[in-house]
C-alpha atoms as an extended CHARMM CRD file, in Angstrom:
* protein
*
        65  EXT
         1         1  UNK       CA             68.9810000000      -20.7180000000      162.3560000000  PROA      1               0.0000000000
         2         2  UNK       CA             66.5580000000      -21.4730000000      160.0010000000  PROA      2               0.0000000000
         3         3  UNK       CA             63.7920000000      -24.1260000000      160.7280000000  PROA      3               0.0000000000
         4         4  UNK       CA             63.0370000000      -27.0550000000      158.4020000000  PROA      4               0.0000000000
         5         5  UNK       CA             59.4860000000      -25.7250000000      157.3030000000  PROA      5               0.0000000000
         6         6  UNK       CA             61.4460000000      -22.6630000000      155.6770000000  PROA      6               0.0000000000
         7         7  UNK       CA             63.6650000000      -24.4440000000      154.1750000000  PROA      7               0.0000000000
         8         8  UNK       CA             61.2140000000      -26.8810000000      152.5920000000  PROA      8               0.0000000000
         9         9  UNK       CA             58.7060000000      -24.2600000000      151.6230000000  PROA      9               0.0000000000
        10        10  UNK       CA             61.9450000000      -22.3170000000      149.6240000000  PROA      10              0.0000000000
        11        11  UNK       CA             62.8660000000      -25.5970000000      147.8050000000  PROA      11              0.0000000000
        12        12  UNK       CA             59.0540000000      -26.1010000000      146.4770000000  PROA      12              0.0000000000
        13        13  UNK       CA             58.8090000000      -22.5300000000      145.2990000000  PROA      13              0.0000000000
        14        14  UNK       CA             62.3370000000      -23.1250000000      143.9790000000  PROA      14              0.0000000000
        15        15  UNK       CA             60.5630000000      -26.4090000000      142.3310000000  PROA      15              0.0000000000
        16        16  UNK       CA             57.4160000000      -24.6030000000      141.0170000000  PROA      16              0.0000000000
        17        17  UNK       CA             59.0110000000      -21.8150000000      139.3410000000  PROA      17              0.0000000000
        18        18  UNK       CA             61.9340000000      -23.3070000000      138.1650000000  PROA      18              0.0000000000
        19        19  UNK       CA             61.4200000000      -27.0770000000      137.5240000000  PROA      19              0.0000000000
        20        20  UNK       CA             64.3440000000      -29.3510000000      136.7810000000  PROA      20              0.0000000000
        21        21  UNK       CA             66.3320000000      -26.4240000000      136.5090000000  PROA      21              0.0000000000
        22        22  UNK       CA             65.9510000000      -25.5740000000      140.0430000000  PROA      22              0.0000000000
        23        23  UNK       CA             69.0490000000      -27.1960000000      141.0170000000  PROA      23              0.0000000000
        24        24  UNK       CA             71.6520000000      -24.9090000000      138.6260000000  PROA      24              0.0000000000
        25        25  UNK       CA             69.5110000000      -21.5560000000      140.2960000000  PROA      25              0.0000000000
        26        26  UNK       CA             70.3260000000      -22.9070000000      143.6870000000  PROA      26              0.0000000000
        27        27  UNK       CA             73.4380000000      -23.4070000000      143.0230000000  PROA      27              0.0000000000
        28        28  UNK       CA             74.2240000000      -20.2960000000      141.3860000000  PROA      28              0.0000000000
        29        29  UNK       CA             72.9730000000      -19.0380000000      144.2440000000  PROA      29              0.0000000000
        30        30  UNK       CA             75.2090000000      -20.7410000000      146.9460000000  PROA      30              0.0000000000
        31        31  UNK       CA             78.0290000000      -19.5070000000      144.3900000000  PROA      31              0.0000000000
        32        32  UNK       CA             76.9970000000      -15.8740000000      144.7850000000  PROA      32              0.0000000000
        33        33  UNK       CA             76.8990000000      -16.2530000000      148.7620000000  PROA      33              0.0000000000
        34        34  UNK       CA             80.0910000000      -17.7330000000      148.7450000000  PROA      34              0.0000000000
        35        35  UNK       CA             81.8440000000      -14.9920000000      146.9130000000  PROA      35              0.0000000000
        36        36  UNK       CA             80.4980000000      -12.5140000000      149.2140000000  PROA      36              0.0000000000
        37        37  UNK       CA             81.4510000000      -14.3480000000      152.0600000000  PROA      37              0.0000000000
        38        38  UNK       CA             78.2560000000      -15.2920000000      153.4590000000  PROA      38              0.0000000000
        39        39  UNK       CA             78.9870000000      -18.2830000000      155.0740000000  PROA      39              0.0000000000
        40        40  UNK       CA             75.4760000000      -18.8840000000      157.0730000000  PROA      40              0.0000000000
        41        41  UNK       CA             73.6300000000      -17.7330000000      153.8260000000  PROA      41              0.0000000000
        42        42  UNK       CA             75.4010000000      -20.4670000000      151.7130000000  PROA      42              0.0000000000
        43        43  UNK       CA             74.8270000000      -22.8630000000      154.8850000000  PROA      43              0.0000000000
        44        44  UNK       CA             71.0290000000      -21.9050000000      154.3080000000  PROA      44              0.0000000000
        45        45  UNK       CA             71.0820000000      -22.3910000000      150.7020000000  PROA      45              0.0000000000
        46        46  UNK       CA             72.8710000000      -25.6660000000      150.9670000000  PROA      46              0.0000000000
        47        47  UNK       CA             70.2060000000      -26.9450000000      153.5260000000  PROA      47              0.0000000000
        48        48  UNK       CA             67.2580000000      -25.8790000000      150.3260000000  PROA      48              0.0000000000
        49        49  UNK       CA             69.6150000000      -27.8530000000      147.7930000000  PROA      49              0.0000000000
        50        50  UNK       CA             69.6340000000      -31.1800000000      149.9020000000  PROA      50              0.0000000000
        51        51  UNK       CA             65.8700000000      -30.5270000000      150.1850000000  PROA      51              0.0000000000
        52        52  UNK       CA             64.6640000000      -29.7700000000      146.4850000000  PROA      52              0.0000000000
        53        53  UNK       CA             66.6770000000      -32.5510000000      145.3400000000  PROA      53              0.0000000000
        54        54  UNK       CA             64.6430000000      -35.1920000000      147.3090000000  PROA      54              0.0000000000
        55        55  UNK       CA             61.4280000000      -33.1600000000      146.1210000000  PROA      55              0.0000000000
        56        56  UNK       CA             62.7930000000      -33.7890000000      142.5740000000  PROA      56              0.0000000000
        57        57  UNK       CA             63.5760000000      -37.5920000000      143.0110000000  PROA      57              0.0000000000
        58        58  UNK       CA             59.8970000000      -37.6850000000      144.4890000000  PROA      58              0.0000000000
        59        59  UNK       CA             58.0340000000      -36.4870000000      141.6650000000  PROA      59              0.0000000000
        60        60  UNK       CA             55.9630000000      -39.0410000000      139.8300000000  PROA      60              0.0000000000
        61        61  UNK       CA             57.5740000000      -39.2430000000      136.1560000000  PROA      61              0.0000000000
        62        62  UNK       CA             54.9040000000      -39.5580000000      132.9480000000  PROA      62              0.0000000000
        63        63  UNK       CA             51.2610000000      -40.8980000000      133.5670000000  PROA      63              0.0000000000
        64        64  UNK       CA             50.5380000000      -42.2790000000      136.8880000000  PROA      64              0.0000000000
        65        65  UNK       CA             47.5030000000      -44.8590000000      136.6480000000  PROA      65              0.0000000000
């Protein structure tokens, strides 16, 4: 089992690399793992998806004063 800190690190890296497109890239990876029959890998990536969705929702929009 992958611990929560590694899930959050992965999510943060995805957001830094792909920005708002991170959900698309992660969803593609989830689909790839499903096609390969890697249920455990898919479960981990679904946890990453949930984590970076929270990250994206918490990022400030526009200029903060």
